C-alpha positions as CSV (number, residue, x, y, z in Angstrom):
1,M,5.6,-15.0,1.3
2,L,7.2,-11.6,1.4
3,T,9.9,-11.7,4.0
4,P,10.8,-8.1,5.3
5,T,14.4,-7.0,6.5
6,I,13.9,-6.1,10.0
7,V,16.1,-3.9,12.2
8,D,14.9,-3.7,15.8
9,T,16.9,-1.8,18.5
10,E,15.5,-3.6,21.3
11,Q,17.6,-6.4,20.4
12,V,20.5,-4.4,22.0
13,A,20.8,-2.8,25.5
14,A,19.3,0.7,25.9
15,A,22.6,2.6,25.7
16,D,23.4,1.2,22.4
17,R,20.1,1.4,20.6
18,F,20.5,5.0,19.2
19,G,23.9,4.0,17.9
20,M,22.5,1.0,16.3
21,W,19.8,3.0,14.6
22,L,22.5,5.7,13.2
23,D,24.4,2.7,11.7
24,L,21.4,1.7,10.0
25,V,20.7,5.1,8.5
26,A,24.3,5.5,7.5
27,R,23.9,2.4,5.2
28,T,21.0,3.5,3.4
29,A,21.0,5.0,0.1
30,A,20.4,8.6,1.3
31,P,22.2,9.0,4.8
32,L,20.7,11.5,7.2
33,R,22.2,13.5,10.1
34,I,19.7,12.6,13.0
35,H,19.0,14.2,16.4
36,S,16.6,12.7,19.1
37,A,15.6,13.6,22.5
38,H,15.3,9.9,23.1
39,A,18.8,9.1,22.2
40,H,19.3,7.5,25.6
41,D,17.0,4.9,25.0
42,F,15.9,4.7,21.3
43,T,13.4,2.0,21.0
44,A,12.8,1.9,17.2
45,R,11.9,-0.7,14.5
46,A,12.0,-0.8,10.7
47,E,10.7,-3.4,8.2
48,L,12.0,-3.0,4.6
49,I,10.1,-4.8,1.9
50,E,11.3,-5.2,-1.6
51,L,8.8,-4.8,-4.2
52,G,10.3,-5.1,-7.6
53,P,10.7,-1.4,-8.8
54,I,10.2,0.2,-5.3
55,Q,10.7,-0.3,-1.7
56,V,8.4,0.1,1.2
57,V,9.5,0.7,4.8
58,N,7.5,0.5,7.9
59,Y,9.0,2.5,10.6
60,R,8.4,3.0,14.4
61,Y,10.5,5.2,16.4
62,P,10.7,7.9,19.2
63,S,10.5,11.5,18.0
64,L,13.4,12.3,15.8
65,D,14.7,15.2,13.4
66,C,16.5,14.2,10.2
67,F,18.8,16.5,8.0
68,R,19.9,15.6,4.6
69,T,22.6,18.2,4.1
70,P,24.3,19.4,1.0
71,K,27.4,17.6,2.1
72,L,25.6,14.2,2.4
73,V,24.0,14.8,-1.1
74,R,27.5,15.2,-2.6
75,Q,28.8,12.2,-0.9
76,S,25.9,10.0,-1.9
77,D,23.1,10.7,-4.6
78,P,20.7,7.7,-4.7
79,E,18.5,9.4,-7.2
80,I,15.2,8.3,-5.3
81,Y,12.1,10.1,-4.2
82,L,10.5,9.3,-0.9
83,L,6.8,9.4,-0.5
84,A,5.9,9.2,3.2
85,L,2.8,8.4,4.9
86,T,2.6,9.5,8.6
87,T,0.6,6.8,10.3
88,A,1.0,8.2,13.9
89,G,2.3,11.5,15.4
90,A,2.7,14.7,13.5
91,S,5.4,15.5,11.0
92,A,7.0,18.4,9.2
93,A,9.2,18.6,6.1
94,E,11.2,21.2,4.4
95,Q,12.7,21.2,0.9
96,E,13.5,23.6,-1.9
97,G,12.2,26.4,0.3
98,R,8.6,24.9,1.0
99,R,7.8,23.8,4.4
100,S,4.7,21.7,5.4
101,A,3.2,20.2,8.6
102,G,1.3,17.0,8.4
103,H,-0.5,14.6,10.7
104,A,-1.6,11.0,10.6
105,G,-3.4,10.2,7.2
106,E,-1.2,12.5,5.1
107,F,1.8,12.0,2.7
108,T,5.0,13.9,2.4
109,F,7.0,14.0,-0.7
110,Y,10.6,14.8,-1.0
111,D,13.7,14.1,-3.1
112,G,16.7,12.2,-1.8
113,S,19.0,13.8,-4.2
114,R,18.5,17.4,-2.8
115,P,19.1,18.6,0.8
116,H,15.9,18.5,3.0
117,E,14.8,18.1,6.7
118,V,12.2,15.8,8.2
119,H,10.8,15.9,11.6
120,H,8.4,13.5,13.2
121,Q,7.0,14.0,16.9
122,G,5.1,11.2,18.5
123,D,1.7,11.7,20.0
124,D,1.2,12.7,23.8
125,G,4.1,15.1,23.8
126,G,6.5,12.6,22.3
127,R,5.7,9.8,24.8
128,E,3.9,7.7,22.1
129,A,5.9,6.3,19.2
130,A,5.9,8.1,15.9
131,R,5.1,5.9,12.9
132,S,5.3,6.0,9.2
133,I,5.3,4.0,6.0
134,V,7.7,5.3,3.3
135,A,7.6,4.2,-0.3
136,I,11.0,4.7,-2.1
137,L,10.8,5.4,-5.7
138,P,13.7,5.6,-8.0
139,H,13.9,8.6,-10.3
140,A,14.2,6.3,-13.1
141,A,11.1,4.4,-12.4
142,L,8.7,7.4,-11.9
143,P,7.5,8.4,-15.4
144,L,7.2,12.1,-14.5
145,P,9.9,14.8,-15.2
146,S,11.8,15.8,-12.2
147,Q,11.4,19.5,-13.0
148,R,7.7,19.1,-13.1
149,L,7.8,17.5,-9.5
150,T,9.7,20.3,-7.8
151,P,6.6,22.4,-6.9
152,L,5.5,19.2,-4.8
153,L,8.8,18.7,-2.7
154,G,8.5,19.4,0.8
155,G,4.6,19.4,0.3
156,R,1.7,17.2,1.9
157,M,-1.0,15.4,0.2
158,P,-4.0,13.8,1.8
159,G,-4.2,10.1,2.1
160,T,-7.9,9.9,3.2
161,E,-9.6,10.6,-0.1
162,G,-9.3,9.6,-3.7
163,V,-6.2,8.1,-5.2
164,G,-4.4,9.2,-2.0
165,A,-6.7,6.9,0.1
166,L,-6.2,4.0,-2.3
167,L,-2.3,4.3,-2.0
168,A,-2.4,4.7,1.7
169,Q,-4.5,1.5,2.2
170,F,-2.3,-0.3,-0.3
171,L,0.8,0.7,1.5
172,T,-0.6,-0.1,4.8
173,Q,-1.7,-3.4,3.9
174,I,1.5,-4.4,2.3
175,A,3.6,-3.0,5.2
176,T,1.6,-4.5,8.2
177,H,0.8,-7.9,6.5
178,P,3.6,-8.9,4.2
179,E,2.9,-12.6,5.1
180,Q,-0.3,-12.6,3.0
181,Y,1.6,-12.2,-0.1
182,H,3.7,-14.4,-2.3
183,A,7.3,-13.5,-3.1
184,A,6.5,-14.1,-6.7
185,D,4.0,-11.3,-6.7
186,A,6.4,-8.6,-5.3
187,G,7.3,-7.3,-8.7
188,R,3.4,-6.8,-9.7
189,L,2.8,-5.3,-6.5
190,G,5.6,-2.9,-6.8
191,T,4.1,-1.9,-10.3
192,I,0.7,-1.2,-8.7
193,G,2.2,0.9,-5.9
194,L,4.3,2.9,-8.5
195,D,1.3,3.4,-10.7
196,L,-0.8,4.8,-7.7
197,A,2.0,7.0,-6.7
198,T,2.5,8.4,-10.0
199,T,-1.2,9.0,-10.3
200,L,-1.4,10.8,-6.8
201,L,1.6,13.1,-7.9
202,G,0.2,13.6,-11.2
203,R,-3.1,14.7,-9.8
204,H,-1.4,17.2,-7.6
205,L,0.3,18.8,-10.5
206,V,-3.1,19.4,-11.8
207,S,-2.6,18.1,-15.2
208,E,-3.8,14.8,-16.6
209,D,-1.2,15.0,-19.4
210,A,1.6,14.7,-16.6
211,I,0.5,11.0,-16.1
212,P,1.4,8.5,-18.9
213,S,-1.9,6.9,-20.3
214,E,-0.9,3.3,-19.3
215,V,-0.2,4.5,-15.9
216,R,-3.5,6.2,-15.7
217,R,-5.2,3.0,-16.9
218,R,-3.7,0.6,-14.5
219,A,-4.3,2.9,-11.6
220,L,-7.9,3.2,-12.5
221,V,-8.0,-0.8,-12.7
222,T,-6.7,-0.9,-9.3
223,Q,-9.1,1.4,-8.0
224,V,-12.1,-0.3,-9.6
225,Q,-10.8,-3.7,-8.4
226,A,-10.6,-2.3,-4.7
227,Y,-14.1,-1.0,-5.0
228,I,-15.3,-4.3,-6.2
229,Q,-13.5,-6.2,-3.4
230,Q,-15.0,-3.9,-0.7
231,R,-18.6,-4.8,-2.0
232,L,-18.6,-8.4,-3.0
233,G,-21.3,-9.3,-0.5
234,D,-23.7,-6.7,-2.3
235,A,-25.9,-9.0,-4.5
236,A,-26.6,-5.8,-6.6
237,L,-22.9,-5.4,-7.5
238,S,-22.7,-5.5,-11.4
239,P,-20.7,-4.2,-14.0
240,Q,-23.4,-1.6,-14.5
241,A,-23.3,-0.6,-10.9
242,V,-19.3,-0.4,-10.9
243,A,-19.3,1.8,-14.1
244,D,-21.9,4.1,-12.5
245,A,-19.8,4.4,-9.4
246,H,-16.9,5.4,-11.4
247,H,-18.8,7.8,-13.6
248,M,-18.0,5.9,-17.0
249,S,-20.1,4.1,-19.4
250,L,-20.3,0.3,-19.3
251,R,-18.5,0.2,-22.5
252,S,-15.5,2.1,-21.1
253,L,-15.5,-0.2,-18.2
254,H,-15.3,-3.1,-20.4
255,R,-12.6,-1.6,-22.5
256,L,-10.6,-0.8,-19.3
257,F,-10.5,-4.5,-18.7
258,E,-9.5,-5.7,-21.9
259,A,-5.8,-5.9,-21.0
260,E,-6.6,-7.9,-17.6
261,E,-7.3,-11.1,-19.4
262,T,-10.8,-11.3,-17.7
263,T,-14.1,-9.4,-18.0
264,V,-15.6,-7.2,-15.2
265,A,-18.4,-9.9,-14.7
266,S,-15.9,-12.7,-14.5
267,Y,-13.7,-10.9,-12.0
268,I,-16.6,-10.2,-9.7
269,R,-17.8,-14.0,-10.0
270,G,-14.4,-15.3,-9.4
271,L,-13.7,-13.3,-6.4
272,R,-17.0,-14.3,-4.9
273,L,-16.4,-18.0,-5.6
274,E,-13.0,-17.9,-3.9
275,R,-14.4,-16.2,-0.8
276,C,-17.1,-18.9,-0.7
277,R,-14.5,-21.8,-1.1
278,R,-12.4,-20.1,1.7
279,D,-15.4,-19.9,4.1
280,L,-16.6,-23.5,3.3
281,A,-13.2,-24.7,4.3
282,D,-13.1,-22.7,7.7
283,V,-13.7,-25.0,10.6
284,A,-15.0,-22.0,12.4
285,L,-17.8,-21.8,10.0
286,R,-18.8,-25.4,10.0
287,R,-22.2,-24.9,11.5
288,Q,-23.3,-22.2,8.8
289,P,-25.4,-23.3,6.3
290,I,-23.9,-23.4,2.7
291,Q,-26.8,-21.3,1.4
292,A,-25.9,-18.6,4.1
293,I,-22.3,-18.5,3.1
294,A,-23.2,-18.2,-0.7
295,A,-25.7,-15.5,0.0
296,R,-23.1,-13.5,2.2
297,W,-20.9,-13.4,-1.1
298,G,-23.7,-12.4,-3.5
299,F,-25.0,-15.9,-4.5
300,P,-28.7,-15.7,-3.2
301,D,-29.9,-18.7,-5.5
302,K,-28.5,-22.0,-4.0
303,A,-29.1,-24.0,-7.1
304,H,-27.2,-21.5,-9.4
305,F,-24.4,-21.2,-6.9
306,S,-23.9,-25.0,-6.7
307,R,-23.9,-25.4,-10.4
308,L,-21.3,-22.4,-10.8
309,F,-19.1,-23.9,-8.0
310,R,-18.9,-27.3,-9.5
311,S,-18.2,-25.9,-13.0
312,V,-15.2,-23.9,-11.6
313,Y,-13.9,-26.3,-8.9
314,G,-14.9,-29.6,-10.2
315,T,-16.8,-30.5,-6.9
316,T,-19.9,-29.5,-5.2
317,P,-19.9,-27.2,-2.3
318,Q,-20.8,-29.9,0.2
319,S,-18.1,-32.1,-1.2
320,W,-15.6,-29.4,-0.8
321,R,-16.5,-28.6,2.8
322,E,-16.4,-32.3,3.6
323,S,-13.0,-32.8,2.1
324,A,-11.7,-29.7,4.0
325,G,-13.1,-31.1,7.2
326,D,-11.2,-34.3,6.4
327,R,-7.9,-32.4,5.8
328,H,-8.2,-30.5,9.0
329,G,-9.1,-33.7,10.9
């Protein structure tokens, strides 16, 4: 599974916590000058997850003010962008003469290779912790020219609609439940996150041409897959329904999946069968009829479900449930 690198200041005495955090920041690729009204007892935590081309950091800290000064930039140029999702509290950022204020559910974008300021205030006058999830994106990995991105620096973008919502959900899921993913999947997950971030930034440049076509394709595939996963229990879910929901023709949807080594129908069917297999092995659901479980995941016809399950897994739903019960026993 994915294993984060964790820094938790509660491991040391209250008087040493802010110093511990300053040491952490000093060792990062883009050191900052930091001030906090809570320096006397800086209870904070950072969880860093390596995802191939990108990094994701889940932060919790008291209110703080961060300054990336020209001197610090000259001393260390990491050539990274930072896309920060505020998840609790209110934030503000300033870079290249642009200043913006954001709240929970909004992204802030800035360049670690240029001077900037970031401020984050916890709720209830700073008495509640401030929280954020930051995606660290290398300049070289982001397929958008740096000069094109300058108008976005220091600005905010919504994380509650469209691609922004999809990226926010993706980062939040990874950051809060890394144990649900295999280490071998880190590279692929990082590529998905990078594609979604590229698409979000490209959308705010108001130019489809700013986004490479393959990045657009992969981001759209991720968006379609997320839509399908949220609606697996709907028996009416079909390739046509998916195409209609994304305002494309059925032919365009099939063409979109050509590089995914599966058809849309097979993708839906495979996810539904896997959900059924998981629930049939769940001891907490032992009293639920097999037909009820199948129907919940879009298989209203019991006979059809049984044939399909056996053809994929080589055993009947009943036999699978019984063998799972034996394993638990």
